[in-house]
ROTORDO-683991 format. One record per residue (C-alpha): residue in one letter; chain; x, y, z. Coordinates in Angstrom, 3 decimals. Each point is the difference from the previous one (the first is absolute). Layout:
<sites>
("A","A",(X,Y,Z));
...
</sites>
This chain:
<sites>
("X","A",(43.300,-158.992,-85.319));
("X","A",(-1.283,3.053,2.186));
("X","A",(-2.962,0.380,-2.343));
("X","A",(-0.770,-3.856,0.433));
("X","A",(-0.033,0.183,3.214));
("X","A",(-2.529,2.588,-0.121));
("X","A",(-2.074,-1.040,-2.213));
("X","A",(-0.354,-3.687,2.005));
("X","A",(-0.575,2.051,3.030));
("X","A",(-3.096,1.636,-1.219));
("X","A",(-0.881,-2.932,-2.037));
("X","A",(-0.535,-1.813,3.301));
("X","A",(-1.722,2.754,1.763));
("X","A",(-2.259,-0.116,-2.595));
("X","A",(-0.748,-3.956,-0.513));
("X","A",(0.288,-1.050,3.437));
("X","A",(-2.823,1.798,1.655));
("X","A",(-1.674,-1.219,-2.900));
("X","A",(0.458,-3.504,0.255));
("X","A",(-0.656,-0.018,3.907));
("X","A",(-3.396,1.910,-0.582));
("X","A",(-1.100,-2.754,-2.754));
("X","A",(-3.318,0.086,-1.366));
("X","A",(-1.372,1.943,-3.014));
("X","A",(2.937,2.525,-0.166));
("X","A",(2.321,-2.874,0.161));
("X","A",(-2.136,-1.766,-2.955));
("X","A",(-0.026,3.159,-1.967));
("X","A",(4.016,1.141,0.686));
("X","A",(0.766,-3.779,-1.393));
("X","A",(-1.753,0.507,-2.815));
("X","A",(1.534,3.431,-0.625));
("X","A",(3.140,-0.980,0.002));
("X","A",(-0.354,-3.225,-1.776));
("X","A",(-1.451,2.353,-2.757));
("X","A",(3.144,2.139,-0.073));
("X","A",(1.705,-3.767,-0.167));
("X","A",(-1.736,-0.731,-2.857));
("X","A",(0.507,3.401,-1.958));
("X","A",(3.281,-0.428,0.673));
("X","A",(0.392,-3.780,-1.902));
("X","A",(-1.842,2.315,-2.761));
("X","A",(1.941,2.139,-0.663));
("X","A",(2.690,-2.495,0.406));
("X","A",(-1.517,-1.830,-3.435));
("X","A",(-1.033,3.658,-1.335));
("X","A",(3.983,0.173,-0.772));
("X","A",(-0.220,-2.420,-2.381));
("X","A",(-3.253,0.272,-0.847));
("X","A",(-2.940,2.486,0.289));
("X","A",(-2.959,-1.202,0.914));
("X","A",(-3.777,1.138,-0.981));
("X","A",(-1.485,2.596,2.656));
("X","A",(-2.937,-2.794,0.172));
("X","A",(1.819,-2.840,0.408));
("X","A",(1.750,2.147,2.911));
("X","A",(-3.437,0.912,1.474));
("X","A",(-1.261,-3.960,-0.065));
("X","A",(3.946,-0.966,1.427));
("X","A",(-1.113,2.549,3.226));
("X","A",(-3.512,-1.160,0.423));
("X","A",(1.061,-3.693,-0.326));
("X","A",(2.754,0.150,2.336));
("X","A",(-1.771,2.205,2.291));
("X","A",(-3.269,-2.716,-0.150));
("X","A",(2.620,-2.879,0.827));
("X","A",(1.074,1.747,3.127));
("X","A",(-3.129,1.396,1.378));
("X","A",(-2.499,-3.048,-0.927));
("X","A",(-1.739,-0.613,3.233));
("X","A",(2.166,0.722,2.281));
("X","A",(-2.721,1.160,2.808));
("X","A",(-0.646,-4.433,-0.002));
("X","A",(3.172,-1.305,-0.404));
("X","A",(1.141,-1.050,3.494));
("X","A",(2.594,-2.672,-1.452));
("X","A",(3.396,-0.074,-0.301));
("X","A",(-0.129,-3.376,-2.822));
("X","A",(1.132,0.752,-3.671));
("X","A",(-3.401,0.739,-1.191));
("X","A",(-0.711,2.116,-3.152));
("X","A",(-3.920,0.066,-1.695));
("X","A",(-0.376,-1.893,-3.320));
("X","A",(-2.444,2.861,-0.948));
("X","A",(3.211,2.670,0.855));
("X","A",(2.177,-1.912,-2.659));
("X","A",(-2.524,-0.376,-2.258));
("X","A",(-1.073,3.623,0.265));
("X","A",(3.583,1.092,-0.718));
("X","A",(1.157,-2.485,-2.855));
("X","A",(-3.148,1.412,-2.184));
("X","A",(1.116,3.566,1.140));
("X","A",(2.854,-0.120,-1.533));
("X","A",(-0.155,-2.479,-2.939));
("X","A",(-3.032,0.940,-1.908));
("X","A",(1.976,3.631,-0.758));
("X","A",(2.532,-1.960,-2.196));
("X","A",(-2.794,-0.207,-3.075));
("X","A",(-0.294,3.922,-0.240));
("X","A",(3.601,0.825,-0.067));
("X","A",(2.562,-0.583,-2.067));
("X","A",(2.553,-2.181,1.224));
("X","A",(3.116,2.226,-0.468));
("X","A",(-2.653,1.781,3.269));
("X","A",(-1.461,-2.579,1.909));
("X","A",(0.548,-3.798,-0.695));
("X","A",(-0.426,-2.808,1.920));
("X","A",(3.526,-0.331,1.392));
("X","A",(-0.754,3.401,1.509));
("X","A",(-3.129,-0.981,1.418));
("X","A",(1.311,-3.253,1.660));
("X","A",(2.969,1.764,1.094));
("X","A",(-2.706,2.898,1.712));
("X","A",(-1.823,-2.569,1.507));
("X","A",(2.895,-1.526,1.345));
("X","A",(1.058,3.253,2.090));
("X","A",(-3.747,0.726,0.837));
("X","A",(-0.187,-3.687,1.402));
("X","A",(3.420,-0.215,2.178));
("X","A",(-0.134,3.598,1.354));
("X","A",(-3.893,0.461,0.534));
("X","A",(0.375,-3.673,2.166));
("X","A",(3.109,1.340,1.365));
("X","A",(-1.632,3.075,1.353));
("X","A",(-3.351,-1.441,0.847));
("X","A",(1.377,-2.652,1.818));
("X","A",(2.056,3.255,2.456));
("X","A",(-3.627,1.103,0.641));
("X","A",(-0.822,-3.594,0.687));
("X","A",(2.585,-0.944,2.603));
("X","A",(-0.662,3.457,2.112));
("X","A",(-3.949,-0.341,-0.016));
("X","A",(0.794,-4.010,1.275));
("X","A",(2.831,1.321,2.900));
("X","A",(2.167,2.759,0.308));
("X","A",(2.487,-2.604,1.771));
("X","A",(0.319,-1.724,-3.949));
("X","A",(1.037,3.058,-1.365));
("X","A",(2.490,0.971,2.229));
("X","A",(1.668,-3.258,-0.220));
("X","A",(0.131,-0.035,-3.834));
("X","A",(1.235,3.457,-0.117));
("X","A",(2.594,-0.868,2.605));
("X","A",(1.001,-2.703,-2.039));
("X","A",(0.620,1.820,-3.329));
("X","A",(1.432,2.512,2.426));
("X","A",(2.440,-1.582,1.805));
("X","A",(1.102,-2.507,-3.323));
("X","A",(0.554,2.893,-2.071));
("X","A",(1.889,1.945,2.587));
("X","A",(2.270,-2.830,1.106));
("X","A",(0.403,-0.742,-3.530));
("X","A",(1.590,2.843,-0.627));
("X","A",(1.824,0.516,3.165));
("X","A",(1.446,-3.484,-0.603));
("X","A",(0.615,0.131,-3.544));
("X","A",(2.041,3.783,0.869));
("X","A",(2.169,-1.736,2.788));
("X","A",(0.512,-3.771,-1.601));
("X","A",(-1.182,0.153,-3.359));
("X","A",(2.554,-1.716,-2.957));
("X","A",(-2.732,-2.138,-1.753));
("X","A",(-2.165,0.993,-2.525));
("X","A",(-3.766,-0.564,0.352));
("X","A",(-1.294,0.724,-3.408));
("X","A",(2.894,2.320,-1.728));
("X","A",(-2.342,1.267,-2.883));
("X","A",(-3.200,0.705,2.019));
("X","A",(1.624,1.789,2.620));
("X","A",(3.739,-0.053,0.042));
("X","A",(0.573,1.274,3.931));
("X","A",(-1.961,-3.160,1.800));
("X","A",(2.101,-2.808,0.818));
("X","A",(-0.539,-3.293,1.246));
("X","A",(0.869,0.964,3.596));
("X","A",(-2.523,2.892,-0.074));
("X","A",(-2.021,-2.659,-0.817));
("X","A",(0.226,-2.822,2.841));
("X","A",(0.884,3.272,2.355));
("X","A",(-4.086,1.219,-0.898));
("X","A",(-0.977,-3.449,0.419));
("X","A",(1.203,-0.726,3.245));
("X","A",(-0.537,3.248,1.574));
("X","A",(-3.246,0.710,-1.134));
("X","A",(-1.289,-3.564,0.260));
("X","A",(1.319,-0.280,3.761));
("X","A",(-1.461,3.536,0.659));
("X","A",(-3.379,-0.104,-1.324));
("X","A",(-0.577,-3.668,1.442));
("X","A",(0.804,0.980,3.269));
("X","A",(-2.843,3.056,-0.283));
("X","A",(-2.953,-2.208,-1.343));
("X","A",(0.752,-2.789,2.760));
("X","A",(-0.302,2.929,2.525));
("X","A",(-3.070,1.846,-1.664));
("X","A",(-1.928,-3.143,-0.842));
("X","A",(1.324,-2.294,3.270));
("X","A",(0.506,-2.418,-2.707));
("X","A",(-0.080,-3.763,1.223));
("X","A",(0.803,-1.819,-3.019));
("X","A",(3.207,-1.721,-1.377));
("X","A",(3.029,2.516,0.011));
("X","A",(1.591,-0.971,-2.527));
("X","A",(-3.156,0.231,-2.593));
("X","A",(0.015,3.396,1.351));
("X","A",(3.384,0.878,-0.877));
("X","A",(0.274,-2.043,-3.007));
("X","A",(-3.219,1.738,-1.614));
("X","A",(1.251,3.727,1.003));
("X","A",(3.002,-0.788,-1.665));
("X","A",(-1.405,-1.066,-3.107));
("X","A",(-1.746,3.381,0.260));
("X","A",(2.992,1.714,0.402));
("X","A",(1.490,-2.124,-3.478));
("X","A",(-2.741,1.259,-1.720));
("X","A",(-0.184,3.585,1.171));
("X","A",(3.857,0.221,-1.061));
("X","A",(-0.857,-1.787,-3.481));
("X","A",(-2.931,2.564,-0.187));
("X","A",(2.194,3.019,0.361));
("X","A",(2.293,-1.851,-2.752));
("X","A",(-3.170,-0.164,-2.434));
("X","A",(-0.149,3.863,-0.045));
("X","A",(3.667,0.556,-0.143));
("X","A",(-0.295,-2.150,-3.323));
("X","A",(-3.236,1.981,-1.322));
("X","A",(1.705,3.648,0.475));
("X","A",(3.559,-1.487,-1.486));
("X","A",(-2.566,-1.653,-3.412));
("X","A",(-0.996,3.717,0.320));
("X","A",(3.092,2.207,0.352));
("X","A",(-1.599,1.322,2.712));
("X","A",(1.708,0.958,3.924));
("X","A",(-3.000,0.364,1.780));
("X","A",(-3.858,-1.012,-0.671));
("X","A",(-0.344,3.778,0.765));
("X","A",(0.484,2.684,2.201));
("X","A",(-2.334,0.591,2.923));
("X","A",(2.195,-0.637,2.763));
("X","A",(3.074,2.433,-0.380));
("X","A",(2.947,-2.088,0.390));
("X","A",(-2.044,-3.401,-0.318));
("X","A",(-1.607,0.444,-3.277));
("X","A",(-3.555,-1.221,0.072));
("X","A",(-2.739,-2.275,1.330));
("X","A",(1.349,-2.937,-1.838));
("X","A",(3.548,0.336,1.148));
("X","A",(-1.651,-0.303,3.544));
("X","A",(-2.442,-2.175,-0.362));
("X","A",(1.774,-2.937,-2.116));
("X","A",(0.626,-2.322,2.275));
("X","A",(-2.823,0.357,1.976));
("X","A",(-2.613,-0.541,-2.595));
("X","A",(2.037,-3.266,-0.797));
("X","A",(-0.013,-1.456,3.529));
("X","A",(-3.920,1.315,1.115));
("X","A",(-1.124,-2.155,-3.217));
("X","A",(2.370,-3.200,0.955));
("X","A",(-1.297,0.728,3.196));
("X","A",(-4.019,-0.459,-0.389));
("X","A",(0.880,-2.846,-2.668));
("X","A",(2.081,-1.865,2.907));
("X","A",(-2.707,0.981,2.796));
("X","A",(-3.035,-1.628,-2.241));
("X","A",(1.797,-3.209,0.266));
("X","A",(0.341,-0.220,3.837));
</sites>
């Protein structure tokens, strides 16, 4: 526990000033952290099958291409991805299958790699977009994720009896899920209402925040299921006591994508 607390404090002392400063420093930091997360996933894949070096290099280039493409000109929160980026990445990951034997790199590997690049790339790209657009939006999403996770943990420990997804995450309970949903939604809605001087329908605001809270918890379970599949406890060990980048950012990657998607229709 001591190691976990110390590493969390050190991480916060590094991350908070970068978030406040924003700009190119923040973009570079997110791109770097995202790359570490992508490599964590690649290492996970390689527990079952080693990928050719060229394919890993293509994966890194493609990932950073998505994250950093057009960041200086994108001031919108709307969910949008340039078709030229996606087309380029599809070519990059698919064409090499004709040069490798099927046991080294095949169409299944290419599609799986594309899925990882696409999801993680967009997740980290929108972490940049949200901060560039408005710091308060990023704070809102972070608060939503943190308070949902924290109160899900507290409520689950205090009164949790009914398992939520025992084959994926044995410690999570429905009571914890509901507790995280209620407190995470309430606190985050209050912040949004105050920070943005919200004048719209309060019920709509609470509903949207509740949906984001649910998606964040489901995202956590998706990443837990992935770790179960590969039979590992953590994605990495960059943060002692906490695991890897993806262990800490699993929920917020889902939340920021869902938020950008919902905003598109508002």
